[in-house]
RORO-490649 format. One line per field, with one value per residue (C-alpha): x, y, z; residue number from 1; residue in three letters. Coordinates in nm, 2 decimals, padded with zeros to 4 digits. Example, Ala and Ser with C-alpha at 12.3 -4.5 7.8 and 13.67 -1.06 7.14 Angstrom:
BEGIN
c1	(01.23/01.37);
c2	(-00.45/-00.11);
c3	(00.78/00.71);
num	(1/2);
residu	(ALA/SER);
end
This chain:
BEGIN
c1	(-03.27/-03.04/-02.80/-02.52/-02.40/-02.27/-01.94/-02.01/-01.65/-01.32/-01.00/-00.68/-00.47/-00.14/00.06/-00.21/-00.22/-00.60/-00.89/-01.21/-01.52/-01.88/-02.13/-02.50/-02.77/-03.14/-03.17/-02.87/-02.56/-02.23/-01.89/-01.60/-01.23/-01.04/-00.67/-00.46/-00.38/-00.04/-00.21/-00.52/-00.40/-00.32/-00.62/-00.99/-01.23/-01.44/-01.79/-02.00/-02.38/-02.47/-02.84/-03.14/-03.30/-03.62/-03.82/-03.60/-03.67/-03.80/-03.54/-03.18/-03.15/-03.00/-03.14/-02.93/-02.61/-02.69/-02.72/-02.39/-02.57/-02.51/-02.77/-03.02/-03.03/-03.33/-03.59/-03.58/-03.21/-03.24/-03.35/-03.55/-03.74/-03.91/-03.58/-03.38/-03.31/-03.01/-02.68/-02.55/-02.19/-02.09/-02.17/-01.94/-01.58/-01.33/-01.10/-00.83/-00.72/-00.36/-00.25/-00.41/-00.56/-00.91/-01.12/-01.45/-01.70/-01.85/-02.17/-02.19/-01.90/-02.07/-01.96/-02.19/-01.99/-01.66/-01.44/-01.18/-00.83/-00.82/-01.11/-00.87/-00.70/-01.01/-01.20/-01.53/-01.52/-01.66/-01.81/-02.03/-02.30/-02.49/-02.82/-02.80/-02.98/-02.95/-02.78/-02.79/-02.55/-02.53/-02.50/-02.38/-02.30/-02.32/-02.47/-02.24/-02.46/-02.41/-02.08/-01.96/-02.13/-01.90/-01.53/-01.54/-01.67/-01.35/-01.13/-01.30/-01.28/-00.91/-00.84/-01.02/-00.82/-00.49/-00.55/-00.66/-00.35/-00.12/-00.31/-00.31/-00.02/-00.05/00.05/00.32/00.36/00.70/00.94/00.82/00.86/01.19/01.33/01.22/01.39/01.71/01.74/01.69/01.95/02.21/02.19/02.32/02.53/02.66/02.59/02.41/02.66/02.42/02.05/01.90/01.54/01.42/01.05/01.09/00.88/00.58/00.39/00.47/00.82/01.09/01.46/01.78/02.02/02.39/02.60/02.94/03.07/03.36/03.45/03.10/02.88/02.51/02.21/01.88/01.54/01.27/00.92/00.86/00.65/00.41/00.19/00.09/00.17/-00.10/-00.18/-00.07/-00.42/-00.54/-00.25/-00.22/-00.57/-00.56/-00.18/-00.14/-00.02/00.30/00.39/00.25/00.51/00.88/01.20/01.50/01.87/02.20/02.54/02.85/03.21/03.45/03.73/03.55/03.40/03.49/03.28/03.15/03.03/02.87/02.69/02.56/02.42/02.25/02.09/01.95/01.80/01.64/01.45/01.30/01.13/00.81/00.78/00.48/00.27/00.39/00.33/00.04/00.26/00.44/00.79/00.88/01.14/01.31/01.17/01.42/01.43/01.65/01.89/02.14/02.33/02.52/02.89/02.95/02.87/02.56/02.24/01.96/01.88/01.73/01.55/01.59/01.56/01.71/02.05/02.11/02.34/02.40/02.24/01.86/01.71/01.36/01.22/00.95/00.59/00.39/00.02/00.04/00.20/00.54/00.78/01.01/01.37/01.48/01.85/01.93/02.18/02.31/02.27/02.40/02.19/02.23/02.12/01.81/01.72/01.75/01.52/01.26/01.26/01.00/00.75/00.93/01.26/01.37/01.37/01.58/01.83/01.86/01.92/02.20/02.34/02.33/02.50/02.77/02.83/02.67/02.54/02.37/02.71/02.78/03.12/03.28/03.19/03.14/02.80/02.67/02.45);
c2	(00.42/00.16/-00.06/00.02/-00.18/-00.54/-00.61/-00.90/-00.92/-00.74/-00.80/-00.61/-00.58/-00.76/-00.47/-00.37/-00.02/-00.05/-00.25/-00.35/-00.39/-00.47/-00.35/-00.39/-00.25/-00.29/-00.03/-00.06/-00.25/-00.07/-00.15/00.06/00.10/00.24/00.36/00.22/00.46/00.54/00.67/00.82/01.18/01.15/00.94/00.93/00.64/00.56/00.42/00.22/00.17/-00.19/-00.22/-00.08/-00.34/-00.13/00.08/00.36/00.72/00.95/01.22/01.22/01.06/01.36/01.27/00.95/01.15/01.41/01.12/00.97/00.67/00.53/00.69/00.48/00.53/00.70/00.44/00.55/00.47/00.11/-00.21/-00.30/00.02/-00.18/-00.30/-00.63/-00.92/-00.87/-00.99/-01.32/-01.30/-01.64/-01.54/-01.23/-01.22/-00.94/-00.91/-00.65/-00.49/-00.58/-00.22/-00.28/00.07/-00.04/-00.35/-00.51/-00.70/-01.02/-01.18/-01.55/-01.48/-01.19/-00.82/-00.64/-00.32/-00.17/00.10/00.17/00.26/00.59/00.72/00.73/01.04/01.23/01.50/01.32/00.95/00.73/00.38/00.14/-00.09/-00.37/-00.28/00.08/00.15/00.53/00.83/01.21/01.50/01.43/01.06/00.85/00.57/00.49/00.19/-00.10/-00.20/-00.50/-00.66/-00.50/-00.17/-00.07/-00.13/-00.20/-00.55/-00.62/-00.48/-00.71/-01.02/-00.95/-00.90/-01.23/-01.42/-01.26/-01.37/-01.72/-01.77/-01.68/-01.90/-02.20/-02.43/-02.65/-02.37/-02.17/-01.83/-01.73/-01.98/-01.86/-01.49/-01.55/-01.74/-01.47/-01.19/-01.39/-01.48/-01.12/-00.99/-01.27/-01.17/-00.82/-00.88/-01.24/-01.52/-01.44/-01.47/-01.45/-01.44/-01.26/-01.29/-00.93/-01.00/-01.07/-01.39/-01.18/-01.22/-01.14/-01.30/-01.04/-01.08/-00.91/-01.08/-00.99/-00.97/-00.84/-00.71/-00.48/-00.42/-00.30/-00.48/-00.49/-00.56/-00.60/-00.67/-00.91/-00.96/-00.59/-00.55/-00.83/-00.56/-00.24/00.06/00.27/00.62/00.56/00.49/00.82/01.02/00.87/00.74/00.55/00.57/00.41/00.07/00.24/00.37/00.14/-00.14/-00.11/-00.29/-00.13/-00.16/-00.06/-00.05/00.04/00.07/-00.16/00.10/00.35/00.15/-00.15/-00.47/-00.38/-00.03/-00.19/-00.45/-00.17/00.02/-00.30/-00.34/00.01/-00.08/-00.40/-00.19/00.03/-00.24/-00.25/00.13/00.19/-00.07/00.00/00.38/00.38/00.58/00.53/00.56/00.70/00.89/01.16/01.04/01.07/00.83/00.88/00.61/00.55/00.29/00.52/00.63/01.00/01.25/01.08/01.06/00.98/00.79/00.94/00.68/00.72/00.52/00.82/00.80/00.45/00.47/00.10/-00.12/-00.13/-00.38/-00.50/-00.64/-00.91/-00.76/-00.82/-00.89/-00.72/-00.40/-00.25/-00.28/00.02/-00.04/00.25/00.29/00.40/00.68/00.83/01.20/01.45/01.66/01.97/01.78/01.64/01.98/02.12/01.84/01.92/02.30/02.29/02.06/01.81/01.92/01.56/01.59/01.91/01.74/01.44/01.69/01.84/01.50/01.39/01.72/01.65/01.30/01.11/00.78/00.48/00.35/00.48/00.64/00.88/01.24/01.59/01.75/01.91/02.17);
c3	(02.33/02.18/02.39/02.15/01.86/01.86/01.68/01.44/01.29/01.34/01.15/01.12/00.80/00.79/00.94/01.20/01.06/01.00/01.14/00.96/01.18/01.11/01.38/01.41/01.64/01.62/01.35/01.12/01.02/00.93/00.81/00.94/00.87/01.16/01.15/01.43/01.71/01.55/01.24/01.39/01.37/01.00/00.89/00.99/01.04/00.74/00.75/00.51/00.57/00.49/00.57/00.76/00.99/01.03/00.79/00.65/00.72/00.45/00.52/00.63/00.97/01.14/01.49/01.50/01.41/01.68/01.93/01.81/01.66/01.32/01.08/00.89/00.51/00.35/00.25/-00.12/-00.15/-00.03/-00.19/00.12/00.23/00.51/00.64/00.60/00.83/01.07/00.95/01.08/01.20/01.07/00.71/00.72/00.60/00.53/00.23/00.24/-00.09/-00.18/-00.08/00.26/00.29/00.18/00.23/00.15/00.36/00.20/00.30/00.22/-00.02/-00.21/-00.17/00.08/00.13/-00.01/00.13/-00.14/-00.03/-00.20/00.01/00.30/00.14/00.03/00.22/00.18/00.26/-00.01/00.03/-00.17/-00.05/-00.23/-00.06/-00.17/-00.50/-00.53/-00.38/-00.38/-00.33/00.05/00.01/00.31/00.07/-00.31/-00.49/-00.54/-00.84/-01.06/-01.16/-01.48/-01.39/-01.10/-01.10/-00.73/-00.81/-01.01/-00.74/-00.48/-00.71/-00.78/-00.40/-00.32/-00.59/-00.48/-00.12/-00.22/-00.45/-00.16/00.09/-00.14/-00.03/-00.34/-00.58/-00.40/-00.56/-00.42/-00.59/-00.93/-00.85/-00.68/-00.97/-01.23/-01.03/-00.96/-01.33/-01.43/-01.18/-01.27/-01.64/-01.55/-01.24/-01.26/-01.02/-00.70/-00.41/-00.11/-00.04/00.26/00.37/00.47/00.55/00.93/00.87/00.77/00.45/00.17/00.13/00.05/00.00/-00.10/-00.34/-00.32/-00.64/-00.74/-01.07/-01.17/-00.81/-00.73/-00.47/-00.56/-00.34/-00.52/-00.36/-00.47/-00.34/-00.25/-00.57/-00.47/-00.30/-00.48/-00.26/-00.08/-00.20/-00.56/-00.70/-00.55/-00.68/-01.03/-01.10/-01.43/-01.45/-01.11/-01.26/-01.38/-01.03/-00.76/-00.75/-00.67/-00.59/-00.42/-00.53/-00.38/-00.56/-00.37/-00.49/-00.31/-00.39/-00.16/00.12/00.34/00.35/00.69/00.57/00.26/00.48/00.71/00.41/00.29/00.63/00.60/00.26/00.39/00.66/00.39/00.19/00.41/00.47/00.25/00.43/00.78/00.74/00.49/00.25/-00.08/-00.22/-00.56/-00.76/-00.55/-00.22/00.08/00.38/00.69/00.78/01.07/00.87/00.64/00.66/00.73/00.60/00.47/00.68/00.43/00.11/-00.20/-00.43/-00.80/-01.13/-01.31/-01.14/-01.30/-01.60/-01.67/-01.93/-01.91/-01.67/-01.75/-01.42/-01.44/-01.44/-01.13/-01.17/-01.51/-01.37/-01.45/-01.16/-01.09/-00.97/-00.75/-00.67/-00.32/-00.31/00.01/00.06/00.33/00.57/00.35/00.04/00.22/00.35/00.00/-00.13/00.14/00.08/-00.20/-00.36/-00.59/-00.44/-00.46/-00.84/-00.82/-00.59/-00.84/-01.13/-00.93/-00.85/-01.22/-01.32/-01.06/-01.22/-00.93/-01.06/-00.90/-00.78/-00.43/-00.40/-00.15/-00.25/-00.12/-00.07/-00.39/-00.22);
num	(1/2/3/4/5/6/7/8/9/10/11/12/13/14/15/16/17/18/19/20/21/22/23/24/25/26/27/28/29/30/31/32/33/34/35/36/37/38/39/40/41/42/43/44/45/46/47/48/49/50/51/52/53/54/55/56/57/58/59/60/61/62/63/64/65/66/67/68/69/70/71/72/73/74/75/76/77/78/79/80/81/82/83/84/85/86/87/88/89/90/91/92/93/94/95/96/97/98/99/100/101/102/103/104/105/106/107/108/109/110/111/112/113/114/115/116/117/118/119/120/121/122/123/124/125/126/127/128/129/130/131/132/133/134/135/136/137/138/139/140/141/142/143/144/145/146/147/148/149/150/151/152/153/154/155/156/157/158/159/160/161/162/163/164/165/166/167/168/169/170/171/172/173/174/175/176/177/178/179/180/181/182/183/184/185/186/187/188/189/190/191/192/193/194/195/196/197/198/199/200/201/202/203/204/205/206/207/208/209/210/211/212/213/214/215/216/217/218/219/220/221/222/223/224/225/226/227/228/229/230/231/232/233/234/235/236/237/238/239/240/241/242/243/244/245/246/247/248/249/250/251/252/253/254/255/256/257/258/259/260/261/262/263/264/265/266/267/268/269/270/271/272/273/274/275/276/277/278/279/280/281/282/283/284/285/286/287/288/289/290/291/292/293/294/295/296/297/298/299/300/301/302/303/304/305/306/307/308/309/310/311/312/313/314/315/316/317/318/319/320/321/322/323/324/325/326/327/328/329/330/331/332/333/334/335/336/337/338/339/340/341/342/343/344/345/346/347/348/349/350/351/352/353/354/355/356/357/358/359/360/361/362/363/364/365/366/367/368/369);
residu	(MET/SER/ASN/GLY/PRO/THR/VAL/LEU/ILE/GLU/GLU/ALA/ASN/SER/ARG/TYR/THR/MET/TYR/ALA/VAL/VAL/GLU/GLN/ASP/GLU/ARG/THR/ALA/TYR/PHE/TYR/LEU/TYR/PRO/ALA/GLU/LEU/HIS/SER/LYS/LYS/TYR/ARG/MET/ARG/ALA/CYS/TRP/LEU/ARG/ASN/LEU/GLN/PRO/GLY/PRO/ALA/GLN/ARG/ASP/SER/ALA/ALA/MET/GLU/ASN/GLY/ASP/ALA/PRO/MET/LEU/GLU/ALA/ARG/PHE/THR/ASN/HIS/PRO/GLU/GLY/SER/ALA/PRO/LEU/LYS/ALA/GLU/LEU/LEU/SER/ILE/VAL/TRP/MET/PRO/GLU/GLU/ASP/GLY/ALA/ALA/VAL/LEU/TYR/ASP/GLY/LYS/PRO/LEU/GLY/VAL/ILE/PRO/GLY/TRP/SER/LEU/TYR/THR/GLU/GLU/PRO/VAL/ALA/TYR/ALA/ALA/ASP/CYS/ILE/ASP/SER/ASP/ALA/ASN/ALA/LEU/VAL/PHE/PRO/LEU/GLY/GLN/PRO/GLY/LYS/ASN/GLU/GLN/HIS/LYS/HIS/VAL/ALA/ASP/ALA/VAL/GLN/PHE/ARG/GLN/GLN/TRP/ALA/ASN/ALA/GLU/THR/PRO/GLN/TRP/PRO/VAL/ILE/GLN/GLU/GLN/PHE/ILE/ALA/THR/TYR/GLU/ARG/HIS/PHE/GLY/LYS/MET/LEU/GLN/TYR/PHE/ALA/ILE/ASP/ASN/ASN/GLN/TRP/PRO/PRO/MET/ALA/LEU/GLY/LYS/PHE/GLU/LYS/ASP/ASN/VAL/VAL/TYR/PHE/LEU/SER/MET/GLY/VAL/SER/ILE/ARG/PRO/MET/PRO/TRP/VAL/SER/TYR/LEU/TYR/ASN/ASP/ASN/ALA/PRO/ALA/TYR/ARG/ARG/MET/GLU/ILE/ALA/LEU/ALA/VAL/SER/LYS/ASP/ASP/TYR/THR/ASP/GLU/GLU/ILE/THR/ARG/MET/ALA/GLU/GLY/ILE/SER/GLY/MET/ALA/ASP/ILE/PRO/TRP/ARG/HIS/ILE/SER/TRP/LEU/GLY/GLU/GLY/HIS/THR/ILE/GLY/SER/GLY/LYS/LEU/PRO/ALA/PRO/PHE/GLU/SER/ILE/VAL/LEU/SER/ALA/ALA/LEU/TYR/ASN/GLY/GLU/GLY/ILE/ALA/LEU/PRO/GLU/MET/TYR/GLY/ASP/LYS/VAL/ASN/LEU/PHE/TRP/ALA/SER/PRO/VAL/THR/LEU/SER/GLU/ARG/GLU/PHE/ALA/HIS/ARG/GLN/PRO/ASN/GLY/GLY/TYR/GLU/LEU/LEU/GLU/LYS/MET/ILE/GLU/GLY/ASP/VAL/THR/HIS/ILE/VAL/ARG/LYS/ARG/ASP/ALA/ILE/VAL);
end
């Protein structure tokens, strides 16, 4: 009878939505990703076998599972059938993927186990281990294999480099990104009038720039696209780079709204910037978000690049990915309910808005549905 496993390392992601843990008992070592309590009804814990510390069984370790213990991996699937030495806590480190829904555990700087973010959304959890050399249809874990043979190696290396870049005080990343975005926005909307930090002093830095042109006030975000959004790689696979990064914009007519009303709307937008990472979700074309900062009769925002009818704005790429600029357009309760009535209803709502001559510029209007 085991005394229960020992925790060797535990680390939360930056928004405390998930926890990475490595545990070891006298038989096995495992890497786990746990959703925080708030997300535990929506997402399940995921496990990654790391190594057997005793000779592996010939068959699936069903007895351990029935006892509620972590199962050993069958001997034929491991590179040490007789078992490996126990892991040393001081050699372990965790690297979170930029989306923060997946992570890897490194041993002496080398990948030991990987739980990709997309496995959070699948029926069958998927994980990869360096000490696994083969698998079958009932696999607990898959081989991580050699660099170049499994794309997980590249994802881990990219994540390590990403974290190191941002941790390196000698080469600050933010001023360069900030300058690129401000320059792009100023080309279209004139000199930036005000700059508001919207990151609550959390990494990554995020801000809203305020601009004014032709009696329209513009607020445009920067820094939101530093992180790719969760979910997107699962939904879009190879096309994910076109959808996983965004910035948010708001344009309000001064003929229709007071400065105070416009400022409140901008506050609402600034609170939306971190939603994908606080809620392990994603934002895209036609998505709606409730907001208490809107003038009546509006009560939600619909995000859209399609509503924009100005001259094309090419945002700077972020880590080689396209960045989508979504304009926030207020919608009424009846419009939001229309959007939620069927799958992709947000697109249908946007079509009706465009037919009704609603553009990216927020003006007073009647409900269209």
